[in-house]
Chimera marker file (.cmm) of the C-alpha trace (Angstrom):
<marker_set name="trace">
<marker id="1" x="94.257" y="137.740" z="147.777" r="1" g="1" b="0" radius="0.5"/>
<marker id="2" x="91.054" y="137.255" z="149.072" r="1" g="1" b="0" radius="0.5"/>
<marker id="3" x="89.894" y="135.372" z="152.151" r="1" g="1" b="0" radius="0.5"/>
<marker id="4" x="86.629" y="133.829" z="152.989" r="1" g="1" b="0" radius="0.5"/>
<marker id="5" x="85.871" y="132.916" z="156.560" r="1" g="1" b="0" radius="0.5"/>
<marker id="6" x="83.540" y="129.823" z="156.744" r="1" g="1" b="0" radius="0.5"/>
<marker id="7" x="81.060" y="129.990" z="160.275" r="1" g="1" b="0" radius="0.5"/>
<marker id="8" x="79.779" y="126.677" z="161.332" r="1" g="1" b="0" radius="0.5"/>
<marker id="9" x="77.679" y="127.056" z="164.239" r="1" g="1" b="0" radius="0.5"/>
<marker id="10" x="77.769" y="123.925" z="166.634" r="1" g="1" b="0" radius="0.5"/>
<marker id="11" x="76.324" y="121.542" z="169.515" r="1" g="1" b="0" radius="0.5"/>
<marker id="12" x="76.807" y="117.842" z="169.680" r="1" g="1" b="0" radius="0.5"/>
<marker id="13" x="78.664" y="117.864" z="166.093" r="1" g="1" b="0" radius="0.5"/>
<marker id="14" x="81.116" y="115.103" z="167.763" r="1" g="1" b="0" radius="0.5"/>
<marker id="15" x="80.620" y="112.865" z="164.813" r="1" g="1" b="0" radius="0.5"/>
<marker id="16" x="80.463" y="115.234" z="161.776" r="1" g="1" b="0" radius="0.5"/>
<marker id="17" x="83.042" y="118.154" z="162.725" r="1" g="1" b="0" radius="0.5"/>
<marker id="18" x="85.985" y="116.478" z="161.864" r="1" g="1" b="0" radius="0.5"/>
<marker id="19" x="85.360" y="115.572" z="158.370" r="1" g="1" b="0" radius="0.5"/>
<marker id="20" x="83.121" y="118.943" z="157.797" r="1" g="1" b="0" radius="0.5"/>
<marker id="21" x="85.960" y="120.683" z="158.247" r="1" g="1" b="0" radius="0.5"/>
<marker id="22" x="88.534" y="118.791" z="156.716" r="1" g="1" b="0" radius="0.5"/>
<marker id="23" x="86.075" y="118.938" z="153.344" r="1" g="1" b="0" radius="0.5"/>
<marker id="24" x="86.035" y="122.499" z="153.719" r="1" g="1" b="0" radius="0.5"/>
<marker id="25" x="89.551" y="122.806" z="153.529" r="1" g="1" b="0" radius="0.5"/>
<marker id="26" x="89.949" y="121.130" z="150.705" r="1" g="1" b="0" radius="0.5"/>
<marker id="27" x="88.130" y="123.014" z="148.771" r="1" g="1" b="0" radius="0.5"/>
<marker id="28" x="90.878" y="125.616" z="148.759" r="1" g="1" b="0" radius="0.5"/>
<marker id="29" x="92.640" y="123.599" z="145.706" r="1" g="1" b="0" radius="0.5"/>
<marker id="30" x="89.519" y="125.058" z="143.431" r="1" g="1" b="0" radius="0.5"/>
<marker id="31" x="89.987" y="127.914" z="144.509" r="1" g="1" b="0" radius="0.5"/>
<marker id="32" x="92.739" y="130.371" z="143.316" r="1" g="1" b="0" radius="0.5"/>
<marker id="33" x="93.601" y="133.572" z="144.816" r="1" g="1" b="0" radius="0.5"/>
<marker id="34" x="91.429" y="132.748" z="148.013" r="1" g="1" b="0" radius="0.5"/>
<marker id="35" x="92.137" y="131.809" z="151.457" r="1" g="1" b="0" radius="0.5"/>
<marker id="36" x="89.730" y="129.900" z="153.846" r="1" g="1" b="0" radius="0.5"/>
<marker id="37" x="89.499" y="129.776" z="156.916" r="1" g="1" b="0" radius="0.5"/>
<marker id="38" x="87.093" y="128.475" z="159.224" r="1" g="1" b="0" radius="0.5"/>
<marker id="39" x="85.184" y="129.635" z="162.604" r="1" g="1" b="0" radius="0.5"/>
<marker id="40" x="83.418" y="127.127" z="164.797" r="1" g="1" b="0" radius="0.5"/>
<marker id="41" x="81.191" y="128.937" z="167.208" r="1" g="1" b="0" radius="0.5"/>
<marker id="42" x="80.375" y="126.285" z="169.535" r="1" g="1" b="0" radius="0.5"/>
<marker id="43" x="77.490" y="126.093" z="172.489" r="1" g="1" b="0" radius="0.5"/>
<marker id="44" x="79.601" y="124.043" z="175.010" r="1" g="1" b="0" radius="0.5"/>
<marker id="45" x="78.515" y="120.936" z="173.154" r="1" g="1" b="0" radius="0.5"/>
<marker id="46" x="78.948" y="117.967" z="176.085" r="1" g="1" b="0" radius="0.5"/>
<marker id="47" x="79.787" y="116.049" z="173.623" r="1" g="1" b="0" radius="0.5"/>
<marker id="48" x="83.562" y="117.058" z="173.057" r="1" g="1" b="0" radius="0.5"/>
<marker id="49" x="82.971" y="118.893" z="169.777" r="1" g="1" b="0" radius="0.5"/>
<marker id="50" x="85.310" y="121.796" z="170.974" r="1" g="1" b="0" radius="0.5"/>
<marker id="51" x="87.830" y="119.625" z="171.951" r="1" g="1" b="0" radius="0.5"/>
<marker id="52" x="88.160" y="117.706" z="168.536" r="1" g="1" b="0" radius="0.5"/>
<marker id="53" x="88.215" y="120.986" z="166.874" r="1" g="1" b="0" radius="0.5"/>
<marker id="54" x="91.311" y="121.434" z="169.486" r="1" g="1" b="0" radius="0.5"/>
<marker id="55" x="92.956" y="118.942" z="167.845" r="1" g="1" b="0" radius="0.5"/>
<marker id="56" x="92.677" y="119.932" z="164.466" r="1" g="1" b="0" radius="0.5"/>
<marker id="57" x="93.654" y="123.289" z="164.841" r="1" g="1" b="0" radius="0.5"/>
<marker id="58" x="96.831" y="121.774" z="165.530" r="1" g="1" b="0" radius="0.5"/>
<marker id="59" x="96.646" y="120.890" z="162.076" r="1" g="1" b="0" radius="0.5"/>
<marker id="60" x="94.953" y="124.272" z="160.133" r="1" g="1" b="0" radius="0.5"/>
<marker id="61" x="97.131" y="126.586" z="162.733" r="1" g="1" b="0" radius="0.5"/>
<marker id="62" x="95.934" y="130.144" z="161.975" r="1" g="1" b="0" radius="0.5"/>
<marker id="63" x="93.158" y="128.697" z="159.481" r="1" g="1" b="0" radius="0.5"/>
<marker id="64" x="90.966" y="127.308" z="162.198" r="1" g="1" b="0" radius="0.5"/>
<marker id="65" x="89.435" y="129.279" z="164.999" r="1" g="1" b="0" radius="0.5"/>
<marker id="66" x="86.913" y="128.153" z="168.001" r="1" g="1" b="0" radius="0.5"/>
<marker id="67" x="84.640" y="130.726" z="169.537" r="1" g="1" b="0" radius="0.5"/>
<marker id="68" x="83.087" y="129.194" z="172.833" r="1" g="1" b="0" radius="0.5"/>
<marker id="69" x="79.860" y="130.264" z="173.940" r="1" g="1" b="0" radius="0.5"/>
<marker id="70" x="78.824" y="129.978" z="177.008" r="1" g="1" b="0" radius="0.5"/>
<marker id="71" x="75.010" y="129.093" z="177.542" r="1" g="1" b="0" radius="0.5"/>
<marker id="72" x="73.373" y="131.793" z="179.912" r="1" g="1" b="0" radius="0.5"/>
<marker id="73" x="69.835" y="130.808" z="181.569" r="1" g="1" b="0" radius="0.5"/>
<marker id="74" x="67.607" y="133.323" z="182.827" r="1" g="1" b="0" radius="0.5"/>
<link id1="1" id2="2" r="1" g="1" b="0" radius="0.2"/>
<link id1="2" id2="3" r="1" g="1" b="0" radius="0.2"/>
<link id1="3" id2="4" r="1" g="1" b="0" radius="0.2"/>
<link id1="4" id2="5" r="1" g="1" b="0" radius="0.2"/>
<link id1="5" id2="6" r="1" g="1" b="0" radius="0.2"/>
<link id1="6" id2="7" r="1" g="1" b="0" radius="0.2"/>
<link id1="7" id2="8" r="1" g="1" b="0" radius="0.2"/>
<link id1="8" id2="9" r="1" g="1" b="0" radius="0.2"/>
<link id1="9" id2="10" r="1" g="1" b="0" radius="0.2"/>
<link id1="10" id2="11" r="1" g="1" b="0" radius="0.2"/>
<link id1="11" id2="12" r="1" g="1" b="0" radius="0.2"/>
<link id1="12" id2="13" r="1" g="1" b="0" radius="0.2"/>
<link id1="13" id2="14" r="1" g="1" b="0" radius="0.2"/>
<link id1="14" id2="15" r="1" g="1" b="0" radius="0.2"/>
<link id1="15" id2="16" r="1" g="1" b="0" radius="0.2"/>
<link id1="16" id2="17" r="1" g="1" b="0" radius="0.2"/>
<link id1="17" id2="18" r="1" g="1" b="0" radius="0.2"/>
<link id1="18" id2="19" r="1" g="1" b="0" radius="0.2"/>
<link id1="19" id2="20" r="1" g="1" b="0" radius="0.2"/>
<link id1="20" id2="21" r="1" g="1" b="0" radius="0.2"/>
<link id1="21" id2="22" r="1" g="1" b="0" radius="0.2"/>
<link id1="22" id2="23" r="1" g="1" b="0" radius="0.2"/>
<link id1="23" id2="24" r="1" g="1" b="0" radius="0.2"/>
<link id1="24" id2="25" r="1" g="1" b="0" radius="0.2"/>
<link id1="25" id2="26" r="1" g="1" b="0" radius="0.2"/>
<link id1="26" id2="27" r="1" g="1" b="0" radius="0.2"/>
<link id1="27" id2="28" r="1" g="1" b="0" radius="0.2"/>
<link id1="28" id2="29" r="1" g="1" b="0" radius="0.2"/>
<link id1="29" id2="30" r="1" g="1" b="0" radius="0.2"/>
<link id1="30" id2="31" r="1" g="1" b="0" radius="0.2"/>
<link id1="31" id2="32" r="1" g="1" b="0" radius="0.2"/>
<link id1="32" id2="33" r="1" g="1" b="0" radius="0.2"/>
<link id1="33" id2="34" r="1" g="1" b="0" radius="0.2"/>
<link id1="34" id2="35" r="1" g="1" b="0" radius="0.2"/>
<link id1="35" id2="36" r="1" g="1" b="0" radius="0.2"/>
<link id1="36" id2="37" r="1" g="1" b="0" radius="0.2"/>
<link id1="37" id2="38" r="1" g="1" b="0" radius="0.2"/>
<link id1="38" id2="39" r="1" g="1" b="0" radius="0.2"/>
<link id1="39" id2="40" r="1" g="1" b="0" radius="0.2"/>
<link id1="40" id2="41" r="1" g="1" b="0" radius="0.2"/>
<link id1="41" id2="42" r="1" g="1" b="0" radius="0.2"/>
<link id1="42" id2="43" r="1" g="1" b="0" radius="0.2"/>
<link id1="43" id2="44" r="1" g="1" b="0" radius="0.2"/>
<link id1="44" id2="45" r="1" g="1" b="0" radius="0.2"/>
<link id1="45" id2="46" r="1" g="1" b="0" radius="0.2"/>
<link id1="46" id2="47" r="1" g="1" b="0" radius="0.2"/>
<link id1="47" id2="48" r="1" g="1" b="0" radius="0.2"/>
<link id1="48" id2="49" r="1" g="1" b="0" radius="0.2"/>
<link id1="49" id2="50" r="1" g="1" b="0" radius="0.2"/>
<link id1="50" id2="51" r="1" g="1" b="0" radius="0.2"/>
<link id1="51" id2="52" r="1" g="1" b="0" radius="0.2"/>
<link id1="52" id2="53" r="1" g="1" b="0" radius="0.2"/>
<link id1="53" id2="54" r="1" g="1" b="0" radius="0.2"/>
<link id1="54" id2="55" r="1" g="1" b="0" radius="0.2"/>
<link id1="55" id2="56" r="1" g="1" b="0" radius="0.2"/>
<link id1="56" id2="57" r="1" g="1" b="0" radius="0.2"/>
<link id1="57" id2="58" r="1" g="1" b="0" radius="0.2"/>
<link id1="58" id2="59" r="1" g="1" b="0" radius="0.2"/>
<link id1="59" id2="60" r="1" g="1" b="0" radius="0.2"/>
<link id1="60" id2="61" r="1" g="1" b="0" radius="0.2"/>
<link id1="61" id2="62" r="1" g="1" b="0" radius="0.2"/>
<link id1="62" id2="63" r="1" g="1" b="0" radius="0.2"/>
<link id1="63" id2="64" r="1" g="1" b="0" radius="0.2"/>
<link id1="64" id2="65" r="1" g="1" b="0" radius="0.2"/>
<link id1="65" id2="66" r="1" g="1" b="0" radius="0.2"/>
<link id1="66" id2="67" r="1" g="1" b="0" radius="0.2"/>
<link id1="67" id2="68" r="1" g="1" b="0" radius="0.2"/>
<link id1="68" id2="69" r="1" g="1" b="0" radius="0.2"/>
<link id1="69" id2="70" r="1" g="1" b="0" radius="0.2"/>
<link id1="70" id2="71" r="1" g="1" b="0" radius="0.2"/>
<link id1="71" id2="72" r="1" g="1" b="0" radius="0.2"/>
<link id1="72" id2="73" r="1" g="1" b="0" radius="0.2"/>
<link id1="73" id2="74" r="1" g="1" b="0" radius="0.2"/>
</marker_set>
């Protein structure tokens, strides 16, 4: 089985992140012999994008990952 990881950089994507992730995982049906995973890289979105991803992780278990980056100001 082959694996593809879709990396989604996000900032204030609250309105679209759920649909985007669900649409990506729907593609699994048309990709035999492939496993899809999604890595969301969120830059501390103040709109709660990370919270939505955390809720979706309950559905997609080990296939949806969240990396929360903190913005460093110099």
